[in-house]
N, C-alpha and C positions, 0 to 999 in steps of 0.2 A: 574532454578529445580523448578517444576512446582510444588505446595501442597498443598493438600484437606487436611484441618486442620479440625479433630473431637475435640471438648470440651466443654463444659458447664459452668463448677463453676469459682472462679475466679483465681486460679490454672491456668485452662487453659488459663485463657484471659493473662497473665503474659507472657506464653510463646508463645502465638497468636502475643503479640502486639510486640515481638521479634524478630518475623519471619516477619512480616510485615514491619520490621526497617531494613532489611541488606539485601545488594541489590544484593547478589545471590542467593535470592527464589523472588518466585513469588505464593504467596497463592493464588490459584483461586478458593476457594470455600471454607467458612467455613460451615458446619454439626454439628447442635445442637439441643436438646431437644427441645419439641417443647413448647411452651407459657403456662405458670402453672398460677393458681390462689393462689393469698397468702394473708395471713393474716386473720381477722375477715369479712373483706369486702368482701374478695374471689378476689379481682383485678388480672387481668391477667396481667401478668409479664414477663418479656424474658428472659433466661438465660442468667447471667453474661456478657459471649462470643460476645451475639448477640446483648446486652445492650451498651457495649464499641463501638462496630462496627457504631450504630448507632449515639451514641452520638459524634464521633468524623467523622464520617461522612467518615467511610470507603466504600472508592466502593470496594464489594467484594460482590459475591454471597452466600446469605443464606440457604441452607436447612432445614427444620424442620420436618425429616420424624418420624412415630411415631414407627415405625422398617426401620432394613438395609434388611428385606429377603426378599421383593419383587421384584420384576421385573422391577418398576418403579426407585426403590432407587440403585441398580444395574446400571442403565443404564444409570442413572443421574452422578453417580460417574465414569464410564469408558467415558462417554463426553468429561470431564475436560482432560484427556490423562492425568492424574501426574505421574511424576516421583517417589513421595513419596507420603504416607498418614501420618499424623502426626499425633496420638491420645495422649490424655491427660483428663481423668477424664470425658468422654465421656459419662458412662451411660448403651451403651448396647455393646453389645457382638457381636463381628465384625461376619456376616457369611463366609464360606470357600473361597466364590462366589467373596466375598470385599478384604479377603486376596491375591487373586490371579491377581488382579487389579495392586498393588503398591507396592513394601516394604512398610511393617507398622511399625511405630514404635512406639512405649509407649512409656510415661514419667512414669513411676511408684514411686509413694514417701515411697517406701521402699530399705532397699537393699537386692534385691533378693537372693535364694528365701523364707527368713522372710517378714511375714505379705503381702500377694498375699490376693487379693480380694479389697475391695467397703471400709474398712474404714484403711491403713496403719499405716497413722498418729496417730489416737487417738491408735490404737493397742500398738505402741512403745512406746506411753506416759504412758499406763496401765501396760504394762510388767516392765516399768523404767528403759528403755533401757537408757544405756550414751551415745548413738551414734547412728542417721538414715541418712534417706540421699535418693540419687534418681538412680533410674536406667533406664537406657535406654535399650529397648528388642525389639528385631524383634518380631512380633504378630505371635503366630500358633493359632490353633483351640482350645487349651488349655487355661483356667484361668490365666493369667501372669504367664504362663510356657514357654516361648518360650525364644531363646540363647539372651543372653544378651552380649550390645555393649557399655557399657560405662557406669561409677559410678560418682557420687560425696557422699562425705561423710560429715558428721557435728556433732558437740557434741549437743543433745537437755537435758541435765540436768537442771530442775527449768522451761522449757519452756510449755508453753501451746499452746493450738491446734493451735489458731488464731496466734500467734506470728510464731508457726512451720511450719505453710500453706504458711505463707506469705514468709517466708525463704527461703523454698523447692522449690515454683514456682520460684523462682529469678534464685536458684540454675538449676530448672529443664531447664529454657527458655535458658542457656548458655549451658547447657550436651546438649540440643535439636541441634542447632547449630553449636558445634563442632561433634556431629555425624553421622549431615549430611553433614557439609561439609568431614568429612575423611571415610563417609561409605568405599567407596573402599576398602582402606586398612585396616578398621577393621578387626580381626579372630573374629568371635563370639564364643563365650564362653557358653557351656551348664551349665542347672543350674543340683545340683544336687538334685535330687527330695525328698530326703530321710531327707532335711535338710529344708525341707518348712514348712510355717505354713500359716496359713489363719486367713483372718481378715474380719468378715462378718458385713452386713449391720446393724449400729446401729438403737436401735429403741427408743421409750420412756420409756420404761420400763429400759431399760441398766440404768438409772440416778437413779434409787431409790438405796439408800443406809441405812445402819446401823452404829451403832456406835460401832461396833468391833474391829478394828482398820484405826487408824487413818492415816497410810500411806497408806491406799486402800481407803480412801474415797478423802484423797487430791490427789492423781492420779487420779481419776474419775473426781475430779476436773477441774481437767486440759485437759482431755482429752477431757468434754465434755461443755465446756466453752461456746461453740455456739453455740453446740445443744447435746443433752434435756436438759442439766445443770443435776444437781444432787437435788434430796430431801428426807426429810424422810417420812416414812410410813403416818403420820399424812398427807401428803403435802406440808407441809412449806419445801421452799426452800431454799437450801444456794446460797446466790448469790457472796459473797466473802468470803472466807477462808482462812488460813494460816496451815501450819503444825508449831503446838505449840512443841510439842516433838513426838517422836517413840518411847519411853522403858515403859513407867510407866503403870501400872497397877491403872482404875480404875473403878467407875460403868459407864454403859452404858448410856451415853446421859446426866450422870451430871455435873448440873455447879462448875465450880471449882471456878473461878473468874471473877468477875466481872469489868472490867479497864474501860480507857477512850478511850469508842469507840468501844468497843472490849469486848468480853465473851470467856473466856476458858471453852470448855465442851470436858468431858471427856471419854475414847473409853477403852474397855476391856484392851486395847494396846494403849498407845500412848496418844494424846490430841488433839485439831485443838482450834484457833482463829477463831470466827465468828466476821465477822463484817458488814455485811449487810447480812439479809433475803426476802425473798415473801411469805407471810404465802397464802393459797388456792383464789383465786379470789380478791385480795387485791394487791395494789402495791407497788415495791420495799419499804424498809424501815432498815432504822438504827436499827442494834440489840438491842441497849439499849433503844430504843423507844419500839419495841417488846416485850420483859420482863417488861418493865414497865407497859404497857398496860395488860401485862398476871399475874403481879404483881409475876413476878417469881426471886428468890433469889439464891445465892449459895446453893448449897443442892438439889436444885429442877433438876429436870429433864428437857429438851429441846425436845420437840418432838412436 
């Protein structure tokens, strides 16, 4: 089977690796996002899928269009005469002209129709779901609205976004292979749109937290651990925390206890254990060093 693969981050790389090592498939092209400047020095950096191919010496044609809506991009995909187009966290919506070239199969990191959109993994953690997973889907003109072809399910309680990305990427790789090999015998299942929900693109502002509810703060910490992280109104970033209690009633932000390597901070509901923080424009540090520098003690407010 000749496959054109479209994907950008590490989630997609795991799926690509699986396809490259399967004898039944020939990945004829990788289509990914353009290289982007990263960090303070704005170093031009390739997407994770391209980086993998270059580092491992994978002999594959790589195409990095700004858009798939021009004639050049359409001709490029058509020229490879793919049997399938496999899509995983590509970063662009496929136009109808591409959808007509070959069956386009998306590996979406949620159990559809829940959490369509750009951030399904984070959305599941924020909603404190007990389970999540991956759906293989036949793509249509809508956003993650196509008929479903297969599922893989896993428990996610206590997992952060980094760990869940890693787990789901391996599950998606296996599901992709199963879906492609059994494509002719699969009966597509339509989505119930009334049960759908949308997971929008995450912004830096989403990381702002207050000390209202400890469980909510901790869910944001798990969901945004990779980016943008969580921070208080003062700009103080909470780099490593744990849920201390869920139900107690306290003053918002009050230091309740100073332990060995941690500080317990109260919320209007519940409390958090804080281990590491990062003040604005400074390096990450132990919470004990931070409160000593600020001369804070039990009864003072962490802000």
